[in-house]
A tleap script that builds the chain and sets N, CA, C and O, in Angstrom:
source leaprc.protein.ff14SB
mol = sequence {
  NMET SER SER GLU PRO GLY ALA VAL ARG GLU
  PRO GLY THR VAL ARG GLU ALA GLY ILE ASP
  ASP ASP GLU HIE GLY PHE GLY TRP VAL MET
  PHE ALA GLY VAL MET ILE LEU VAL ALA GLY
  VAL MET ASN THR ILE TYR GLY ILE ALA ALA
  ILE ALA ASN SER SER PHE TYR ALA GLY HIE
  HIE ARG PHE VAL PHE SER ASP LEU LYS THR
  TRP GLY TRP ILE VAL THR ILE ILE GLY VAL
  LEU GLN GLY ALA ALA ALA LEU GLY ILE TRP
  ALA ARG GLN GLN TRP ALA ARG TRP THR GLY
  VAL PHE PHE ALA GLY LEU ASN LEU ILE ALA
  GLN LEU LEU TYR LEU PRO ALA TYR SER PRO
  GLY VAL SER LEU ALA ILE PHE THR LEU ASP
  VAL LEU VAL ILE TYR GLY LEU ILE ALA TYR
  GLY GLY ARG LEU GLU ARG CALA
}
set mol.1.N position { 121.491 97.123 122.927 }
set mol.1.CA position { 120.254 97.702 124.406 }
set mol.1.C position { 121.604 96.748 125.355 }
set mol.1.O position { 122.145 95.646 125.264 }
set mol.2.N position { 121.690 97.989 126.270 }
set mol.2.CA position { 122.744 97.937 127.556 }
set mol.2.C position { 121.812 97.048 128.523 }
set mol.2.O position { 120.587 97.173 128.533 }
set mol.3.N position { 122.462 96.208 129.272 }
set mol.3.CA position { 121.674 95.555 130.268 }
set mol.3.C position { 121.946 96.269 131.677 }
set mol.3.O position { 121.281 95.968 132.668 }
set mol.4.N position { 123.003 97.272 131.711 }
set mol.4.CA position { 123.079 98.063 132.870 }
set mol.4.C position { 121.854 99.114 133.273 }
set mol.4.O position { 121.113 99.802 132.571 }
set mol.5.N position { 121.969 98.932 134.754 }
set mol.5.CA position { 120.781 99.679 135.389 }
set mol.5.C position { 120.850 100.980 135.261 }
set mol.5.O position { 121.920 101.519 135.544 }
set mol.6.N position { 119.719 101.793 134.802 }
set mol.6.CA position { 120.167 103.135 134.449 }
set mol.6.C position { 120.361 103.389 133.110 }
set mol.6.O position { 120.414 104.552 132.709 }
set mol.7.N position { 120.480 102.397 132.326 }
set mol.7.CA position { 120.953 102.937 130.976 }
set mol.7.C position { 119.796 103.500 130.329 }
set mol.7.O position { 118.650 103.201 130.664 }
set mol.8.N position { 120.119 104.432 129.271 }
set mol.8.CA position { 118.967 105.175 128.436 }
set mol.8.C position { 119.056 104.972 126.734 }
set mol.8.O position { 119.938 105.313 125.946 }
set mol.9.N position { 117.809 104.299 126.527 }
set mol.9.CA position { 117.913 104.188 125.133 }
set mol.9.C position { 117.686 105.244 124.046 }
set mol.9.O position { 116.464 105.378 123.983 }
set mol.10.N position { 118.211 105.971 123.254 }
set mol.10.CA position { 117.707 107.131 122.378 }
set mol.10.C position { 116.733 106.667 121.399 }
set mol.10.O position { 117.128 105.794 120.626 }
set mol.11.N position { 115.462 107.109 121.277 }
set mol.11.CA position { 114.725 106.564 120.461 }
set mol.11.C position { 114.957 106.314 118.907 }
set mol.11.O position { 115.341 107.389 118.448 }
set mol.12.N position { 114.895 105.429 117.977 }
set mol.12.CA position { 115.193 104.917 116.499 }
set mol.12.C position { 116.578 104.418 117.134 }
set mol.12.O position { 117.319 104.347 116.154 }
set mol.13.N position { 117.345 104.021 118.312 }
set mol.13.CA position { 118.153 103.010 117.759 }
set mol.13.C position { 118.023 101.882 118.429 }
set mol.13.O position { 118.941 101.530 119.170 }
set mol.14.N position { 116.933 101.152 118.304 }
set mol.14.CA position { 116.681 100.088 118.698 }
set mol.14.C position { 117.182 98.867 117.605 }
set mol.14.O position { 116.540 98.882 116.554 }
set mol.15.N position { 117.897 98.156 117.674 }
set mol.15.CA position { 117.830 97.484 116.500 }
set mol.15.C position { 117.939 95.613 117.070 }
set mol.15.O position { 118.313 95.223 118.176 }
set mol.16.N position { 117.509 94.820 115.974 }
set mol.16.CA position { 117.263 93.380 116.623 }
set mol.16.C position { 118.531 92.648 116.888 }
set mol.16.O position { 119.449 92.609 116.068 }
set mol.17.N position { 118.557 92.125 117.936 }
set mol.17.CA position { 119.613 91.312 118.143 }
set mol.17.C position { 120.259 90.648 117.025 }
set mol.17.O position { 119.360 89.900 116.641 }
set mol.18.N position { 121.205 90.461 116.299 }
set mol.18.CA position { 122.225 89.906 115.451 }
set mol.18.C position { 122.013 90.043 114.228 }
set mol.18.O position { 122.358 89.277 113.329 }
set mol.19.N position { 121.438 91.027 114.147 }
set mol.19.CA position { 121.091 91.740 112.585 }
set mol.19.C position { 121.585 92.865 112.807 }
set mol.19.O position { 121.362 93.689 113.694 }
set mol.20.N position { 122.543 92.852 111.611 }
set mol.20.CA position { 123.285 94.584 111.317 }
set mol.20.C position { 122.909 94.851 110.086 }
set mol.20.O position { 122.266 94.015 109.451 }
set mol.21.N position { 123.339 96.378 109.414 }
set mol.21.CA position { 122.729 96.524 107.968 }
set mol.21.C position { 123.358 95.324 106.756 }
set mol.21.O position { 122.817 95.297 105.651 }
set mol.22.N position { 124.250 94.590 106.997 }
set mol.22.CA position { 124.574 94.028 105.640 }
set mol.22.C position { 123.373 93.185 105.453 }
set mol.22.O position { 122.970 93.168 104.290 }
set mol.23.N position { 122.552 92.328 106.489 }
set mol.23.CA position { 121.955 91.270 106.800 }
set mol.23.C position { 120.295 92.250 106.385 }
set mol.23.O position { 119.377 91.558 105.945 }
set mol.24.N position { 120.103 93.402 106.516 }
set mol.24.CA position { 118.830 93.956 106.542 }
set mol.24.C position { 118.271 93.808 105.250 }
set mol.24.O position { 118.943 94.405 104.409 }
set mol.25.N position { 117.180 93.164 104.745 }
set mol.25.CA position { 116.647 92.987 103.576 }
set mol.25.C position { 117.211 91.799 102.874 }
set mol.25.O position { 117.169 91.656 101.652 }
set mol.26.N position { 117.880 90.731 103.935 }
set mol.26.CA position { 118.455 89.550 103.389 }
set mol.26.C position { 117.158 88.780 103.049 }
set mol.26.O position { 117.160 88.445 101.864 }
set mol.27.N position { 115.979 88.370 103.766 }
set mol.27.CA position { 114.992 88.132 103.888 }
set mol.27.C position { 114.034 88.264 102.550 }
set mol.27.O position { 113.407 87.275 102.168 }
set mol.28.N position { 113.947 89.497 101.868 }
set mol.28.CA position { 113.738 89.657 100.976 }
set mol.28.C position { 114.345 89.040 99.514 }
set mol.28.O position { 113.805 88.896 98.418 }
set mol.29.N position { 115.609 88.766 99.962 }
set mol.29.CA position { 116.554 88.781 98.750 }
set mol.29.C position { 115.963 87.236 98.423 }
set mol.29.O position { 115.453 86.797 97.392 }
set mol.30.N position { 116.169 86.750 99.395 }
set mol.30.CA position { 116.105 85.132 99.867 }
set mol.30.C position { 114.730 84.685 99.153 }
set mol.30.O position { 114.748 83.925 98.184 }
set mol.31.N position { 113.446 85.245 99.734 }
set mol.31.CA position { 111.960 85.660 99.186 }
set mol.31.C position { 111.768 85.571 97.797 }
set mol.31.O position { 110.933 84.853 97.247 }
set mol.32.N position { 113.037 86.766 96.928 }
set mol.32.CA position { 112.581 86.719 95.646 }
set mol.32.C position { 113.401 85.811 94.946 }
set mol.32.O position { 113.247 85.832 93.725 }
set mol.33.N position { 114.380 84.878 95.475 }
set mol.33.CA position { 115.093 83.662 94.845 }
set mol.33.C position { 113.765 82.710 94.897 }
set mol.33.O position { 113.514 82.183 93.813 }
set mol.34.N position { 112.776 82.363 96.081 }
set mol.34.CA position { 112.026 81.363 96.259 }
set mol.34.C position { 110.719 81.776 95.035 }
set mol.34.O position { 110.321 80.946 94.217 }
set mol.35.N position { 110.291 82.919 95.103 }
set mol.35.CA position { 109.404 83.241 94.267 }
set mol.35.C position { 109.798 83.273 92.478 }
set mol.35.O position { 108.990 83.198 91.552 }
set mol.36.N position { 111.255 83.406 92.401 }
set mol.36.CA position { 111.817 83.626 90.848 }
set mol.36.C position { 111.483 81.757 90.962 }
set mol.36.O position { 110.699 81.434 90.070 }
set mol.37.N position { 111.787 80.916 91.583 }
set mol.37.CA position { 112.096 79.846 91.482 }
set mol.37.C position { 110.857 79.015 91.256 }
set mol.37.O position { 110.885 77.950 90.641 }
set mol.38.N position { 109.397 79.728 91.959 }
set mol.38.CA position { 108.352 79.016 91.590 }
set mol.38.C position { 107.690 79.469 90.353 }
set mol.38.O position { 107.062 78.772 89.556 }
set mol.39.N position { 107.949 80.889 90.303 }
set mol.39.CA position { 107.710 81.214 89.020 }
set mol.39.C position { 108.299 80.418 87.611 }
set mol.39.O position { 107.817 80.256 86.489 }
set mol.40.N position { 109.174 80.140 88.048 }
set mol.40.CA position { 110.427 79.827 86.929 }
set mol.40.C position { 109.183 77.964 86.711 }
set mol.40.O position { 108.662 77.619 85.650 }
set mol.41.N position { 109.086 77.247 87.969 }
set mol.41.CA position { 108.488 76.094 87.772 }
set mol.41.C position { 107.175 75.891 86.943 }
set mol.41.O position { 106.778 75.028 86.160 }
set mol.42.N position { 106.619 77.181 87.505 }
set mol.42.CA position { 105.256 76.956 87.161 }
set mol.42.C position { 105.163 77.549 85.509 }
set mol.42.O position { 104.197 77.371 84.766 }
set mol.43.N position { 106.354 78.250 85.180 }
set mol.43.CA position { 106.184 78.569 83.830 }
set mol.43.C position { 106.745 77.766 82.528 }
set mol.43.O position { 106.531 78.034 81.346 }
set mol.44.N position { 107.745 76.401 83.232 }
set mol.44.CA position { 107.978 75.179 82.662 }
set mol.44.C position { 106.804 74.636 82.744 }
set mol.44.O position { 106.182 74.714 81.684 }
set mol.45.N position { 106.171 74.033 83.728 }
set mol.45.CA position { 104.824 73.092 83.465 }
set mol.45.C position { 104.424 73.909 82.553 }
set mol.45.O position { 104.705 73.449 81.447 }
set mol.46.N position { 103.802 75.093 82.482 }
set mol.46.CA position { 102.794 75.934 81.275 }
set mol.46.C position { 103.438 75.740 80.233 }
set mol.46.O position { 102.523 75.111 79.702 }
set mol.47.N position { 104.139 75.733 79.552 }
set mol.47.CA position { 105.056 75.769 78.659 }
set mol.47.C position { 105.550 74.425 77.966 }
set mol.47.O position { 105.848 74.292 76.779 }
set mol.48.N position { 105.569 73.646 78.769 }
set mol.48.CA position { 105.360 72.013 78.140 }
set mol.48.C position { 104.259 71.982 78.268 }
set mol.48.O position { 104.108 71.094 77.429 }
set mol.49.N position { 102.968 72.235 78.701 }
set mol.49.CA position { 101.468 72.018 78.363 }
set mol.49.C position { 101.025 72.770 77.038 }
set mol.49.O position { 100.218 72.178 76.321 }
set mol.50.N position { 101.378 73.741 76.735 }
set mol.50.CA position { 101.309 74.728 75.656 }
set mol.50.C position { 102.405 73.830 74.414 }
set mol.50.O position { 102.167 73.744 73.209 }
set mol.51.N position { 103.392 73.349 75.013 }
set mol.51.CA position { 104.040 72.655 73.520 }
set mol.51.C position { 103.167 70.965 72.953 }
set mol.51.O position { 103.197 70.461 71.830 }
set mol.52.N position { 102.649 70.586 73.882 }
set mol.52.CA position { 101.875 69.517 73.916 }
set mol.52.C position { 101.004 69.459 73.645 }
set mol.52.O position { 100.536 68.334 73.472 }
set mol.53.N position { 100.034 70.841 73.379 }
set mol.53.CA position { 98.659 71.122 72.683 }
set mol.53.C position { 97.627 70.237 73.410 }
set mol.53.O position { 96.784 69.430 73.021 }
set mol.54.N position { 98.238 70.961 75.302 }
set mol.54.CA position { 97.117 70.502 76.457 }
set mol.54.C position { 95.991 70.869 75.739 }
set mol.54.O position { 95.775 71.616 74.785 }
set mol.55.N position { 95.076 69.867 76.727 }
set mol.55.CA position { 93.413 70.861 76.397 }
set mol.55.C position { 93.242 71.968 77.688 }
set mol.55.O position { 92.095 72.387 77.841 }
set mol.56.N position { 94.331 72.501 78.670 }
set mol.56.CA position { 94.224 72.774 79.500 }
set mol.56.C position { 93.809 74.912 79.322 }
set mol.56.O position { 93.397 75.776 80.095 }
set mol.57.N position { 94.241 74.870 77.861 }
set mol.57.CA position { 94.538 75.823 77.195 }
set mol.57.C position { 93.306 76.234 76.382 }
set mol.57.O position { 92.599 75.533 75.658 }
set mol.58.N position { 93.207 77.718 76.714 }
set mol.58.CA position { 91.456 77.368 75.821 }
set mol.58.C position { 92.337 77.632 74.316 }
set mol.58.O position { 93.357 78.274 74.064 }
set mol.59.N position { 91.248 76.666 73.337 }
set mol.59.CA position { 91.709 77.160 71.974 }
set mol.59.C position { 91.130 77.979 71.108 }
set mol.59.O position { 90.040 78.474 71.395 }
set mol.60.N position { 91.775 78.268 69.871 }
set mol.60.CA position { 91.067 79.259 68.992 }
set mol.60.C position { 91.623 80.881 69.490 }
set mol.60.O position { 91.045 81.954 69.319 }
set mol.61.N position { 92.580 80.682 69.971 }
set mol.61.CA position { 92.869 82.469 70.191 }
set mol.61.C position { 93.818 82.820 69.725 }
set mol.61.O position { 94.762 82.058 69.513 }
set mol.62.N position { 93.823 84.379 69.369 }
set mol.62.CA position { 94.814 84.872 68.212 }
set mol.62.C position { 95.393 85.253 69.636 }
set mol.62.O position { 94.831 85.356 70.727 }
set mol.63.N position { 96.947 85.458 69.181 }
set mol.63.CA position { 98.262 85.891 70.093 }
set mol.63.C position { 98.656 87.119 69.602 }
set mol.63.O position { 97.817 87.703 68.915 }
set mol.64.N position { 99.703 87.650 69.777 }
set mol.64.CA position { 99.686 88.983 69.283 }
set mol.64.C position { 100.953 88.722 68.192 }
set mol.64.O position { 101.171 89.600 67.356 }
set mol.65.N position { 101.762 87.532 68.214 }
set mol.65.CA position { 102.600 86.920 67.225 }
set mol.65.C position { 102.088 85.418 67.335 }
set mol.65.O position { 101.501 84.894 68.282 }
set mol.66.N position { 102.480 84.842 66.067 }
set mol.66.CA position { 102.456 83.130 66.451 }
set mol.66.C position { 101.915 82.622 66.885 }
set mol.66.O position { 101.139 83.436 67.385 }
set mol.67.N position { 101.496 81.319 67.292 }
set mol.67.CA position { 100.652 80.556 67.900 }
set mol.67.C position { 101.076 80.000 69.521 }
set mol.67.O position { 102.188 80.117 70.037 }
set mol.68.N position { 99.845 79.365 70.144 }
set mol.68.CA position { 100.521 78.955 70.915 }
set mol.68.C position { 101.789 77.726 71.790 }
set mol.68.O position { 102.113 77.371 72.924 }
set mol.69.N position { 102.118 77.477 70.424 }
set mol.69.CA position { 103.101 75.977 70.797 }
set mol.69.C position { 104.366 76.817 70.914 }
set mol.69.O position { 105.200 76.422 71.728 }
set mol.70.N position { 104.717 78.310 69.969 }
set mol.70.CA position { 105.582 79.088 70.395 }
set mol.70.C position { 105.926 79.647 71.405 }
set mol.70.O position { 107.049 79.922 71.827 }
set mol.71.N position { 104.331 79.927 72.048 }
set mol.71.CA position { 104.242 80.779 72.866 }
set mol.71.C position { 105.130 80.105 74.285 }
set mol.71.O position { 105.987 80.599 75.018 }
set mol.72.N position { 104.409 78.653 74.248 }
set mol.72.CA position { 104.868 77.508 75.203 }
set mol.72.C position { 106.476 77.090 74.920 }
set mol.72.O position { 107.032 76.466 75.823 }
set mol.73.N position { 107.010 77.308 74.079 }
set mol.73.CA position { 108.685 77.214 73.988 }
set mol.73.C position { 108.974 78.456 74.435 }
set mol.73.O position { 109.760 78.349 75.376 }
set mol.74.N position { 108.668 79.756 74.169 }
set mol.74.CA position { 108.918 80.755 75.016 }
set mol.74.C position { 109.284 80.676 76.272 }
set mol.74.O position { 110.408 80.959 76.686 }
set mol.75.N position { 108.039 80.158 77.158 }
set mol.75.CA position { 107.752 80.599 78.703 }
set mol.75.C position { 108.783 79.197 79.126 }
set mol.75.O position { 109.661 79.355 79.974 }
set mol.76.N position { 108.611 78.043 78.552 }
set mol.76.CA position { 109.491 76.553 78.891 }
set mol.76.C position { 110.779 77.474 79.228 }
set mol.76.O position { 111.225 77.550 80.372 }
set mol.77.N position { 111.244 78.051 78.307 }
set mol.77.CA position { 113.041 78.781 78.189 }
set mol.77.C position { 112.888 79.854 79.441 }
set mol.77.O position { 113.600 79.658 80.425 }
set mol.78.N position { 112.199 80.711 79.436 }
set mol.78.CA position { 112.181 81.571 80.374 }
set mol.78.C position { 112.181 80.904 81.897 }
set mol.78.O position { 112.743 81.501 82.815 }
set mol.79.N position { 111.632 79.850 82.073 }
set mol.79.CA position { 111.145 78.796 83.266 }
set mol.79.C position { 112.414 78.364 83.853 }
set mol.79.O position { 112.589 78.235 85.065 }
set mol.80.N position { 113.398 78.118 82.842 }
set mol.80.CA position { 114.221 77.073 83.324 }
set mol.80.C position { 115.575 78.154 83.344 }
set mol.80.O position { 116.541 77.689 83.949 }
set mol.81.N position { 115.738 79.313 82.855 }
set mol.81.CA position { 116.384 80.440 82.939 }
set mol.81.C position { 116.226 81.052 84.620 }
set mol.81.O position { 117.181 81.268 85.366 }
set mol.82.N position { 114.931 81.229 84.923 }
set mol.82.CA position { 114.688 81.713 86.279 }
set mol.82.C position { 114.765 80.959 87.305 }
set mol.82.O position { 114.801 81.476 88.422 }
set mol.83.N position { 114.817 79.284 87.109 }
set mol.83.CA position { 115.197 78.674 88.163 }
set mol.83.C position { 116.539 78.574 88.296 }
set mol.83.O position { 116.939 78.066 89.343 }
set mol.84.N position { 117.599 79.051 87.232 }
set mol.84.CA position { 118.874 79.023 87.238 }
set mol.84.C position { 119.232 79.946 87.991 }
set mol.84.O position { 120.128 79.795 88.822 }
set mol.85.N position { 118.396 81.376 87.767 }
set mol.85.CA position { 118.701 82.516 88.559 }
set mol.85.C position { 118.452 82.289 89.646 }
set mol.85.O position { 118.976 83.082 90.428 }
set mol.86.N position { 117.732 81.367 90.181 }
set mol.86.CA position { 116.701 81.391 91.559 }
set mol.86.C position { 118.508 80.893 92.367 }
set mol.86.O position { 119.194 81.606 93.098 }
set mol.87.N position { 118.774 79.663 91.941 }
set mol.87.CA position { 120.073 78.874 92.597 }
set mol.87.C position { 121.040 80.214 92.495 }
set mol.87.O position { 121.354 80.744 93.560 }
set mol.88.N position { 121.442 80.686 91.468 }
set mol.88.CA position { 122.650 82.041 91.978 }
set mol.88.C position { 122.529 82.650 92.790 }
set mol.88.O position { 123.476 82.854 93.550 }
set mol.89.N position { 120.897 83.397 93.056 }
set mol.89.CA position { 120.423 84.080 93.529 }
set mol.89.C position { 120.649 83.585 95.485 }
set mol.89.O position { 120.924 84.444 96.323 }
set mol.90.N position { 120.503 82.454 95.755 }
set mol.90.CA position { 120.794 81.772 96.594 }
set mol.90.C position { 122.371 81.626 97.290 }
set mol.90.O position { 122.885 81.445 98.393 }
set mol.91.N position { 122.792 81.853 95.744 }
set mol.91.CA position { 124.728 81.417 96.117 }
set mol.91.C position { 125.326 82.949 96.307 }
set mol.91.O position { 126.464 83.391 96.471 }
set mol.92.N position { 124.156 83.481 96.216 }
set mol.92.CA position { 124.800 85.232 96.374 }
set mol.92.C position { 125.573 85.729 95.299 }
set mol.92.O position { 126.579 86.359 95.624 }
set mol.93.N position { 125.338 85.594 94.106 }
set mol.93.CA position { 125.949 85.788 93.050 }
set mol.93.C position { 125.117 87.246 92.062 }
set mol.93.O position { 123.997 87.314 91.556 }
set mol.94.N position { 126.224 88.216 92.110 }
set mol.94.CA position { 125.384 89.433 91.626 }
set mol.94.C position { 125.188 89.006 90.084 }
set mol.94.O position { 124.231 89.633 89.629 }
set mol.95.N position { 125.602 88.398 89.402 }
set mol.95.CA position { 125.009 88.132 88.001 }
set mol.95.C position { 123.695 87.358 87.819 }
set mol.95.O position { 123.053 87.376 86.769 }
set mol.96.N position { 123.370 86.726 88.841 }
set mol.96.CA position { 122.219 85.938 89.292 }
set mol.96.C position { 120.920 87.040 89.751 }
set mol.96.O position { 119.731 86.893 89.466 }
set mol.97.N position { 121.470 88.049 90.456 }
set mol.97.CA position { 120.532 89.246 90.780 }
set mol.97.C position { 119.938 89.999 89.513 }
set mol.97.O position { 118.764 90.362 89.451 }
set mol.98.N position { 120.895 90.195 88.491 }
set mol.98.CA position { 120.540 90.856 87.782 }
set mol.98.C position { 119.928 90.109 86.278 }
set mol.98.O position { 119.423 90.706 85.328 }
set mol.99.N position { 120.140 88.745 86.411 }
set mol.99.CA position { 119.746 87.813 85.540 }
set mol.99.C position { 118.494 87.721 85.972 }
set mol.99.O position { 117.647 87.806 85.084 }
set mol.100.N position { 117.837 87.470 87.836 }
set mol.100.CA position { 116.778 87.306 87.680 }
set mol.100.C position { 115.735 88.667 87.743 }
set mol.100.O position { 114.511 88.584 87.843 }
set mol.101.N position { 116.509 89.919 87.661 }
set mol.101.CA position { 115.709 91.316 87.396 }
set mol.101.C position { 115.308 90.932 85.583 }
set mol.101.O position { 114.175 90.828 85.113 }
set mol.102.N position { 116.151 90.836 85.110 }
set mol.102.CA position { 115.882 90.531 83.588 }
set mol.102.C position { 114.862 89.855 83.304 }
set mol.102.O position { 113.858 90.372 82.813 }
set mol.103.N position { 114.984 88.401 83.612 }
set mol.103.CA position { 114.156 87.373 83.397 }
set mol.103.C position { 112.776 87.539 83.840 }
set mol.103.O position { 111.747 87.251 83.229 }
set mol.104.N position { 112.950 88.163 85.257 }
set mol.104.CA position { 111.353 88.608 85.888 }
set mol.104.C position { 110.719 89.864 85.227 }
set mol.104.O position { 109.581 90.225 85.530 }
set mol.105.N position { 111.475 90.511 84.329 }
set mol.105.CA position { 111.121 91.813 83.672 }
set mol.105.C position { 110.224 90.947 82.412 }
set mol.105.O position { 108.994 91.001 82.402 }
set mol.106.N position { 110.950 90.203 81.434 }
set mol.106.CA position { 111.131 89.430 80.538 }
set mol.106.C position { 109.259 88.496 80.968 }
set mol.106.O position { 108.272 88.598 80.241 }
set mol.107.N position { 109.305 87.876 81.991 }
set mol.107.CA position { 107.955 86.860 82.675 }
set mol.107.C position { 106.970 87.982 82.385 }
set mol.107.O position { 105.980 87.756 81.689 }
set mol.108.N position { 107.211 89.187 82.899 }
set mol.108.CA position { 106.085 90.074 83.210 }
set mol.108.C position { 105.580 90.364 82.190 }
set mol.108.O position { 104.370 90.297 81.972 }
set mol.109.N position { 106.489 90.756 81.354 }
set mol.109.CA position { 105.630 91.263 79.662 }
set mol.109.C position { 105.015 89.805 78.910 }
set mol.109.O position { 104.160 89.770 78.025 }
set mol.110.N position { 105.636 88.768 79.468 }
set mol.110.CA position { 105.174 87.679 78.644 }
set mol.110.C position { 104.045 87.429 79.418 }
set mol.110.O position { 103.056 87.446 78.685 }
set mol.111.N position { 103.775 87.217 80.516 }
set mol.111.CA position { 102.376 86.957 81.186 }
set mol.111.C position { 100.982 87.707 80.619 }
set mol.111.O position { 99.806 87.354 80.531 }
set mol.112.N position { 101.820 89.072 80.240 }
set mol.112.CA position { 100.412 89.965 79.883 }
set mol.112.C position { 100.010 89.515 78.327 }
set mol.112.O position { 98.928 89.471 77.741 }
set mol.113.N position { 101.116 89.261 78.003 }
set mol.113.CA position { 100.825 88.663 76.218 }
set mol.113.C position { 100.030 87.317 76.135 }
set mol.113.O position { 99.243 87.013 75.239 }
set mol.114.N position { 100.366 86.574 77.210 }
set mol.114.CA position { 100.081 85.023 77.744 }
set mol.114.C position { 98.280 85.433 77.854 }
set mol.114.O position { 97.504 84.582 77.420 }
set mol.115.N position { 97.995 86.080 78.145 }
set mol.115.CA position { 96.518 86.462 79.061 }
set mol.115.C position { 95.460 85.702 78.048 }
set mol.115.O position { 94.628 84.991 78.612 }
set mol.116.N position { 95.415 85.770 76.778 }
set mol.116.CA position { 94.302 84.859 75.906 }
set mol.116.C position { 94.226 83.316 76.568 }
set mol.116.O position { 93.228 82.768 77.036 }
set mol.117.N position { 95.197 82.940 76.492 }
set mol.117.CA position { 95.426 81.432 76.958 }
set mol.117.C position { 95.421 80.752 77.809 }
set mol.117.O position { 95.988 79.665 77.695 }
set mol.118.N position { 94.752 81.128 79.057 }
set mol.118.CA position { 94.368 80.717 80.316 }
set mol.118.C position { 93.994 81.858 81.447 }
set mol.118.O position { 94.412 83.010 81.566 }
set mol.119.N position { 93.163 81.196 82.135 }
set mol.119.CA position { 92.572 82.175 83.223 }
set mol.119.C position { 93.502 83.508 83.304 }
set mol.119.O position { 94.726 83.410 83.214 }
set mol.120.N position { 92.907 84.645 83.463 }
set mol.120.CA position { 93.903 85.860 83.774 }
set mol.120.C position { 94.128 85.933 84.869 }
set mol.120.O position { 95.039 86.698 85.184 }
set mol.121.N position { 93.482 85.254 85.839 }
set mol.121.CA position { 93.741 85.412 87.638 }
set mol.121.C position { 95.360 84.619 87.475 }
set mol.121.O position { 96.327 85.152 88.022 }
set mol.122.N position { 95.483 83.664 86.890 }
set mol.122.CA position { 96.838 83.061 86.804 }
set mol.122.C position { 97.788 83.534 86.200 }
set mol.122.O position { 98.934 83.180 86.479 }
set mol.123.N position { 97.478 84.604 85.062 }
set mol.123.CA position { 98.478 85.329 84.162 }
set mol.123.C position { 98.682 86.593 85.711 }
set mol.123.O position { 99.569 86.256 86.495 }
set mol.124.N position { 98.199 87.412 85.933 }
set mol.124.CA position { 98.077 88.031 86.737 }
set mol.124.C position { 98.776 88.038 88.409 }
set mol.124.O position { 99.094 88.912 89.215 }
set mol.125.N position { 98.798 86.303 88.361 }
set mol.125.CA position { 99.246 86.029 90.079 }
set mol.125.C position { 100.619 85.996 89.800 }
set mol.125.O position { 101.491 86.420 90.559 }
set mol.126.N position { 100.864 85.299 88.301 }
set mol.126.CA position { 102.601 85.218 88.400 }
set mol.126.C position { 103.163 86.489 87.780 }
set mol.126.O position { 104.362 86.439 87.507 }
set mol.127.N position { 102.457 87.727 87.480 }
set mol.127.CA position { 102.736 88.703 86.972 }
set mol.127.C position { 103.311 89.771 88.418 }
set mol.127.O position { 104.243 90.570 88.511 }
set mol.128.N position { 102.129 89.259 89.515 }
set mol.128.CA position { 102.837 89.858 90.938 }
set mol.128.C position { 103.850 89.191 91.338 }
set mol.128.O position { 104.562 89.951 91.994 }
set mol.129.N position { 104.391 87.910 91.270 }
set mol.129.CA position { 105.176 87.632 91.637 }
set mol.129.C position { 106.527 88.114 91.176 }
set mol.129.O position { 107.646 88.083 91.689 }
set mol.130.N position { 106.026 88.591 89.977 }
set mol.130.CA position { 107.505 88.919 89.090 }
set mol.130.C position { 107.698 90.391 89.678 }
set mol.130.O position { 108.790 90.951 89.585 }
set mol.131.N position { 106.710 90.933 90.225 }
set mol.131.CA position { 106.980 92.172 90.793 }
set mol.131.C position { 107.568 92.327 92.029 }
set mol.131.O position { 108.503 93.114 92.180 }
set mol.132.N position { 107.197 91.774 92.777 }
set mol.132.CA position { 107.662 91.452 94.105 }
set mol.132.C position { 109.039 90.819 93.759 }
set mol.132.O position { 109.571 90.753 94.867 }
set mol.133.N position { 109.663 90.462 93.119 }
set mol.133.CA position { 110.630 89.635 92.549 }
set mol.133.C position { 112.105 90.636 92.315 }
set mol.133.O position { 113.251 90.634 92.764 }
set mol.134.N position { 111.140 91.626 91.138 }
set mol.134.CA position { 112.194 92.345 90.753 }
set mol.134.C position { 112.306 93.414 91.963 }
set mol.134.O position { 113.364 94.044 91.958 }
set mol.135.N position { 111.496 93.690 92.883 }
set mol.135.CA position { 111.449 94.797 93.952 }
set mol.135.C position { 112.446 94.028 95.140 }
set mol.135.O position { 113.079 94.705 95.950 }
set mol.136.N position { 112.491 92.625 95.130 }
set mol.136.CA position { 113.482 92.012 96.324 }
set mol.136.C position { 114.788 92.268 95.614 }
set mol.136.O position { 115.838 92.058 96.221 }
set mol.137.N position { 114.796 92.632 94.580 }
set mol.137.CA position { 116.519 92.022 93.718 }
set mol.137.C position { 116.897 93.639 94.050 }
set mol.137.O position { 117.934 93.972 94.624 }
set mol.138.N position { 116.088 94.368 93.684 }
set mol.138.CA position { 116.728 95.907 93.195 }
set mol.138.C position { 116.911 96.251 94.652 }
set mol.138.O position { 118.019 96.066 95.155 }
set mol.139.N position { 116.000 96.697 95.315 }
set mol.139.CA position { 115.286 97.275 96.703 }
set mol.139.C position { 116.790 96.470 97.480 }
set mol.139.O position { 117.726 97.184 97.839 }
set mol.140.N position { 116.820 95.475 97.595 }
set mol.140.CA position { 117.978 94.661 98.523 }
set mol.140.C position { 118.627 93.791 97.962 }
set mol.140.O position { 118.899 92.853 98.711 }
set mol.141.N position { 119.116 93.674 96.613 }
set mol.141.CA position { 120.010 92.737 96.469 }
set mol.141.C position { 121.414 93.222 96.266 }
set mol.141.O position { 122.322 92.445 95.971 }
set mol.142.N position { 121.568 94.381 96.409 }
set mol.142.CA position { 122.859 95.004 96.400 }
set mol.142.C position { 124.172 94.743 97.510 }
set mol.142.O position { 125.394 94.741 97.360 }
set mol.143.N position { 123.024 94.469 99.012 }
set mol.143.CA position { 123.746 94.546 100.006 }
set mol.143.C position { 124.346 93.527 100.004 }
set mol.143.O position { 125.190 93.449 100.897 }
set mol.144.N position { 124.210 92.202 98.971 }
set mol.144.CA position { 124.809 91.347 99.403 }
set mol.144.C position { 125.904 91.088 99.271 }
set mol.144.O position { 126.669 90.354 99.896 }
set mol.145.N position { 126.071 92.097 97.891 }
set mol.145.CA position { 127.522 91.992 97.890 }
set mol.145.C position { 128.442 92.813 98.513 }
set mol.145.O position { 129.633 92.613 98.276 }
set mol.146.N position { 128.163 93.572 99.155 }
set mol.146.CA position { 128.848 94.229 100.140 }
set mol.146.C position { 129.542 93.053 101.228 }
set mol.146.O position { 130.724 92.984 101.564 }
set mol.147.N position { 128.307 92.089 101.689 }
set mol.147.CA position { 128.344 91.743 102.729 }
set mol.147.C position { 129.509 89.987 102.572 }
set mol.147.O position { 129.760 89.321 103.576 }
savepdb mol mol.pdb
quit
């Protein structure tokens, strides 16, 4: 934007000061990093609770395969790997971007299979976080490589 008197702006050309095309969407990528870390921490805590046969979970439910303890190990491992991917996303590493997309997708499926164990609201909240993470990393994560 010019500060000269009589300068005319063309419609659609106004940009925020200090933000160029490479940084556009950076907030989405950082948001995805934070959300994948939150989901990872939640998965790790819930997985440990399932492994320890905590009374937090409803008992005597049937799962697609195996039992609650097995699902606890699966979710714990996914949670730890999500945390590592979040650190890589913040370091602007492309391997972390695709690892984050992979584990967010895997966690998305796991949360749907994990529905009988506890409140469906918790599973669906983590499911929604995973959808937002995938969107942020796919739509805007590639711009970090060019930056």
